[in-house]
C-alpha positions as CSV (number, residue, x, y, z in Angstrom):
1,M,-264.4,100.7,-129.6
2,R,-261.3,100.5,-128.3
3,K,-260.6,100.7,-124.4
4,H,-257.5,102.9,-123.3
5,I,-256.2,101.3,-120.1
6,K,-253.6,103.4,-118.4
7,P,-250.5,101.7,-117.8
8,K,-249.3,99.7,-114.6
9,G,-246.2,102.0,-113.9
10,K,-248.3,105.5,-113.5
11,Q,-250.6,103.9,-111.0
12,A,-247.9,102.8,-109.0
13,G,-246.5,106.6,-109.2
14,M,-250.0,108.0,-108.2
15,A,-250.4,105.5,-105.3
16,S,-246.7,106.1,-104.2
17,V,-247.4,110.1,-104.0
18,V,-251.1,109.6,-102.1
19,A,-249.1,107.3,-99.4
20,L,-246.4,110.0,-99.2
21,I,-249.0,112.6,-98.5
22,I,-250.8,110.9,-95.9
23,A,-247.8,109.5,-94.2
24,M,-247.0,113.5,-94.1
25,G,-250.2,114.7,-92.9
26,A,-250.0,111.9,-90.0
27,A,-246.1,113.2,-89.2
28,L,-246.9,116.7,-89.0
29,L,-250.5,116.0,-86.6
30,F,-247.6,113.7,-84.5
31,V,-245.0,117.0,-84.5
32,M,-247.8,119.6,-83.4
33,E,-249.2,117.5,-80.8
34,F,-246.2,116.6,-79.1
35,T,-245.3,120.0,-79.9
36,S,-248.3,120.8,-77.6
37,T,-247.8,118.2,-74.7
38,L,-244.3,119.6,-74.6
39,T,-245.8,123.1,-74.1
40,K,-248.5,122.1,-71.4
41,N,-245.9,120.3,-69.6
42,N,-243.4,123.5,-69.5
43,I,-245.9,125.6,-68.5
44,K,-247.1,122.8,-65.8
45,A,-243.9,122.9,-64.7
46,N,-243.7,127.0,-64.8
47,S,-246.7,126.5,-62.7
48,Q,-245.4,124.1,-60.5
49,S,-242.1,125.8,-59.8
50,F,-244.1,129.0,-59.0
51,Y,-246.4,127.3,-56.8
52,N,-243.0,126.1,-54.9
53,R,-241.5,129.5,-54.8
54,L,-244.7,130.9,-53.2
55,L,-244.3,128.7,-50.6
56,F,-241.0,129.1,-49.7
57,L,-241.9,133.2,-49.4
58,N,-244.9,132.4,-47.0
59,T,-242.2,129.9,-44.8
60,Q,-239.7,133.1,-45.0
61,F,-242.2,135.9,-44.2
62,H,-242.7,133.4,-41.1
63,A,-239.0,133.3,-40.8
64,F,-238.5,137.0,-41.2
65,A,-241.8,137.8,-38.7
66,N,-240.3,135.2,-35.5
67,D,-236.7,137.3,-35.9
68,R,-238.8,140.4,-35.5
69,Y,-240.4,139.0,-32.6
70,L,-237.4,137.7,-30.7
71,A,-235.9,141.2,-31.4
72,G,-238.6,142.6,-29.4
73,Q,-241.5,143.6,-31.8
74,G,-244.9,143.0,-31.0
75,I,-246.7,139.8,-32.7
76,N,-249.5,142.0,-33.2
77,T,-248.0,144.7,-34.4
78,P,-247.8,145.7,-38.2
79,H,-243.5,145.6,-37.3
80,I,-243.1,141.8,-37.3
81,F,-243.4,142.1,-41.4
82,P,-241.3,144.0,-43.9
83,F,-242.9,147.0,-45.3
84,E,-241.2,146.3,-48.9
85,L,-240.5,143.0,-50.7
86,Q,-237.5,143.1,-51.1
87,Q,-236.6,143.5,-47.3
88,L,-236.6,139.7,-47.5
89,E,-233.7,139.5,-50.1
90,G,-230.5,138.8,-49.0
91,D,-231.2,136.8,-45.8
92,Y,-234.7,135.7,-46.0
93,L,-234.3,134.9,-50.1
94,P,-231.4,134.7,-52.4
95,I,-230.1,137.3,-54.6
96,C,-230.6,135.8,-57.8
97,S,-228.2,138.6,-60.4
98,D,-229.5,139.5,-64.0
99,A,-226.9,137.9,-65.1
100,D,-227.8,134.1,-63.4
101,N,-231.7,135.1,-64.1
102,K,-231.1,135.2,-68.3
103,E,-230.0,131.9,-67.8
104,G,-232.2,130.2,-66.1
105,Y,-230.6,129.5,-63.1
106,C,-232.6,131.8,-60.4
107,F,-235.7,133.8,-60.0
108,K,-235.8,137.0,-58.5
109,Y,-237.6,137.9,-55.7
110,N,-240.5,139.6,-57.2
111,Q,-240.2,137.4,-60.5
112,T,-243.8,136.1,-61.9
113,P,-244.3,133.5,-65.1
114,W,-245.6,136.4,-66.8
115,G,-243.9,139.2,-65.1
116,E,-242.9,141.2,-61.8
117,I,-244.5,142.0,-58.9
118,A,-244.9,145.7,-58.5
119,K,-243.9,147.3,-55.2
120,D,-247.3,149.1,-54.4
121,D,-248.9,145.0,-55.0
122,Y,-247.2,143.9,-51.5
123,Q,-249.0,145.7,-48.2
124,V,-249.2,145.5,-44.6
125,L,-252.9,145.8,-43.4
126,P,-254.8,145.9,-40.2
127,V,-256.7,143.0,-39.4
128,G,-260.1,143.7,-37.7
129,N,-261.3,147.4,-36.6
130,P,-258.7,150.0,-38.8
131,G,-258.8,152.1,-35.5
132,A,-258.0,149.6,-32.7
133,P,-256.8,146.5,-35.1
134,S,-256.2,143.1,-33.0
135,H,-253.1,142.0,-35.6
136,Y,-251.7,142.8,-38.9
137,R,-251.5,140.4,-42.2
138,A,-249.2,141.1,-44.8
139,E,-250.8,140.9,-48.5
140,L,-249.6,140.1,-52.2
141,T,-251.5,140.3,-54.8
142,L,-250.6,138.3,-58.0
143,K,-251.5,139.7,-61.5
144,L,-252.4,136.3,-63.9
145,P,-252.5,136.7,-67.8
146,D,-255.3,138.3,-69.5
147,K,-258.2,135.9,-69.8
148,D,-258.7,137.2,-73.3
149,N,-255.3,136.2,-74.7
150,E,-255.5,133.2,-76.5
151,A,-251.6,132.8,-76.3
152,L,-251.9,132.2,-72.1
153,K,-255.2,130.9,-72.0
154,Y,-253.3,127.4,-70.4
155,D,-250.9,129.4,-68.9
156,R,-253.8,130.7,-66.7
157,Q,-255.8,128.4,-66.3
158,A,-252.8,125.9,-65.5
159,T,-251.4,128.1,-63.2
160,L,-255.2,128.3,-61.1
161,S,-255.3,125.1,-61.3
162,M,-252.0,124.6,-59.0
163,L,-252.0,127.5,-56.6
164,A,-255.9,126.3,-56.0
165,K,-253.7,124.1,-53.7
166,M,-253.0,127.3,-51.1
167,P,-255.4,127.8,-48.6
168,N,-254.1,131.5,-47.9
169,L,-254.5,132.6,-51.8
170,F,-258.0,134.3,-52.9
171,Y,-258.9,134.5,-56.5
172,D,-260.1,138.0,-57.4
173,E,-261.6,137.0,-60.6
174,P,-262.7,140.6,-61.7
175,N,-259.3,142.2,-61.2
176,S,-258.1,138.8,-62.7
177,T,-256.0,138.2,-59.6
178,L,-254.7,136.3,-57.0
179,I,-254.3,137.9,-53.2
180,M,-252.0,135.8,-51.4
181,R,-252.5,136.9,-47.6
182,I,-249.7,136.4,-45.4
183,E,-250.7,135.9,-41.2
184,R,-248.9,135.5,-38.7
185,P,-246.7,132.9,-37.6
186,D,-249.1,129.7,-36.2
187,K,-247.5,130.0,-33.1
188,A,-248.4,133.7,-32.6
189,F,-250.6,133.0,-29.2
190,A,-248.3,130.8,-27.8
191,Y,-245.6,133.2,-28.3
192,E,-248.0,135.8,-26.6
193,S,-248.2,133.5,-23.2
194,L,-244.3,133.1,-24.0
195,I,-241.8,135.5,-21.6
196,K,-240.1,136.9,-24.8
197,R,-236.2,136.9,-25.2
198,S,-236.9,141.0,-25.3
199,G,-238.2,141.3,-22.4
200,D,-241.1,143.6,-24.2
201,D,-244.7,142.8,-22.6
202,S,-243.6,140.0,-20.8
203,T,-245.6,140.1,-17.4
204,L,-245.9,137.2,-15.6
205,L,-249.3,136.0,-13.9
206,G,-248.2,134.3,-11.4
207,D,-245.0,133.2,-9.2
208,W,-242.0,131.8,-11.5
209,D,-240.8,128.5,-9.7
210,V,-237.2,126.9,-12.0
211,G,-238.0,123.9,-9.6
212,G,-235.4,123.9,-7.5
213,N,-232.8,122.1,-9.1
214,H,-231.2,125.4,-11.2
215,A,-230.3,129.2,-11.5
216,I,-231.3,132.1,-12.8
217,T,-227.7,133.4,-13.4
218,N,-225.8,136.0,-15.3
219,A,-228.2,138.8,-15.2
220,K,-227.0,142.4,-15.3
221,D,-229.2,143.5,-11.9
222,Y,-232.4,142.8,-10.4
223,T,-235.2,144.8,-9.3
224,I,-237.8,144.2,-6.1
225,R,-240.7,146.6,-5.9
226,N,-240.8,148.2,-2.9
227,S,-244.3,149.1,-1.0
228,D,-245.2,152.5,-2.8
229,G,-244.1,150.9,-6.5
230,S,-240.7,152.3,-5.8
231,Q,-237.9,149.3,-7.5
232,Q,-235.0,147.8,-5.2
233,L,-232.0,147.4,-7.0
234,V,-230.5,143.5,-5.5
235,S,-227.3,144.7,-6.2
236,T,-227.1,147.5,-4.1
237,G,-229.1,146.0,-1.4
238,L,-226.9,142.8,-1.0
239,V,-224.8,143.4,1.7
240,R,-221.6,140.7,2.7
241,I,-221.4,141.4,6.3
242,T,-218.2,139.8,8.4
243,Q,-216.2,140.3,11.8
244,V,-212.3,141.9,11.5
245,Q,-210.0,143.1,13.9
246,H,-207.5,145.9,13.1
247,G,-205.4,144.9,10.7
248,D,-207.3,142.2,8.7
249,F,-207.9,142.2,5.0
250,I,-211.4,142.5,3.3
251,D,-211.7,141.4,-0.3
252,K,-213.6,143.7,-2.8
253,P,-216.2,142.7,-4.4
254,K,-216.6,142.9,-8.0
255,C,-219.6,145.3,-9.0
256,P,-221.8,145.2,-12.0
257,V,-221.3,148.0,-14.3
258,D,-221.2,151.6,-13.3
259,Q,-220.9,150.8,-9.0
260,E,-218.4,150.7,-7.1
261,P,-217.4,148.7,-4.2
262,D,-218.1,150.1,-1.2
263,L,-217.3,149.2,2.5
264,T,-218.5,150.5,6.2
265,F,-217.8,149.7,9.6
266,S,-219.0,150.0,13.0
267,I,-217.8,149.2,16.1
268,N,-218.4,145.7,17.3
269,T,-217.0,145.3,20.5
270,V,-213.7,147.4,22.1
271,T,-211.2,145.4,24.9
272,I,-208.8,147.5,27.2
273,T,-207.2,145.8,30.2
274,K,-208.1,147.7,33.8
275,D,-205.1,149.7,33.8
276,Y,-206.8,151.7,31.2
277,T,-209.6,154.2,31.1
278,L,-211.3,154.7,27.6
279,T,-211.5,157.9,26.8
280,G,-214.4,157.6,24.1
281,S,-212.8,158.1,20.9
282,I,-212.9,155.1,19.5
283,K,-212.2,155.4,15.3
284,P,-212.8,152.8,12.7
285,Y,-211.0,153.3,9.6
286,V,-209.2,152.0,6.3
287,L,-205.7,151.2,6.8
288,S,-204.6,150.5,3.4
289,E,-206.2,149.7,0.3
290,S,-205.1,147.8,-3.1
291,D,-207.2,147.4,-6.2
292,T,-209.0,144.0,-4.4
293,Q,-208.7,144.7,-0.8
294,W,-209.2,146.9,2.4
295,Q,-207.1,146.8,5.5
296,A,-209.3,147.7,8.5
297,G,-207.8,149.8,11.5
298,L,-209.1,150.1,14.7
299,E,-208.0,153.4,16.9
300,I,-208.9,153.5,20.6
301,R,-207.6,156.1,22.4
302,A,-207.3,155.5,26.2
303,V,-205.5,156.5,29.9
304,L,-202.9,154.9,30.9
305,N,-204.0,154.8,34.7
306,S,-200.6,155.0,36.0
307,T,-199.3,158.1,34.3
308,G,-202.2,160.0,33.5
309,G,-200.6,159.8,29.4
310,V,-203.4,158.8,26.4
311,E,-202.1,156.2,24.2
312,K,-203.8,154.5,21.2
313,R,-205.1,151.2,21.2
314,H,-206.0,148.6,18.8
315,T,-207.9,146.0,20.1
316,G,-211.2,144.9,19.4
317,H,-213.7,143.8,16.8
318,L,-215.5,146.0,14.3
319,T,-218.2,144.7,11.7
320,A,-217.1,145.3,7.9
321,F,-220.1,145.9,5.7
322,V,-219.0,144.9,1.9
323,Q,-221.3,146.0,-0.9
324,C,-221.3,147.4,-4.3
325,K,-223.0,151.3,-4.8
């Protein structure tokens, strides 16, 4: 029987085809693996970016609270937090236009990797007894991708893994959400112990000693508590006392808003020679006045003993009381 032998050229061609198929398969597997790795890296980068934005958001919440506190809001009141998330945009979070957001240059204040934070997903809540809360906190609800969505499964896992590093984030598995709690600034208790710039709820617990090397300056006014609990304005109680004679000039004080310079005289001494007899008529008065000074006047009526006539004399001293009223 004669054997049929295949030509060597055909065998070589078949081997080349098989090798090509294997090479293409390997290349395809490499491309698929590379694409998968690239996709996962992009997801991780997006998760890292979102994590950083949440850290910044928490910082800016505290910046907002600090500014509200300095403006006079109590550290334990709801008013130290914005009542809408959008209130942070501009002064505390950069404004991102639709065009820049579309190009990927920036993120909206309410943007997540999977959508937007709804208006109702942000709220300010009482802590402790709702009827008499000890303080307030802000809460932000972040909706996660659907756990049954295979296309977003890795997004969800990467996000949970990354955001688990934030101590103020809590996972609500039944609702597939993350709750971000924004507490009062870390120094809230220290703020309570400070004298506030606003003057709100800042009663001292003891005497205030400034050390003897510094002054309390540039105040509009000070008050002192009277025995009956009423308050005495220091500005109206400060009196400059000087001794003047007829014709002397007295400088007017600079007064606080809504107060005017005031001058009161009292008789200190009257001087006449033995040639006169006082009639009892002695009158201190303002001889002249300008915007900055008063001129003191003293009129004494005395009888000239030799003639019996009444004359005006101006010799003597006055006590001038200068204040603001």
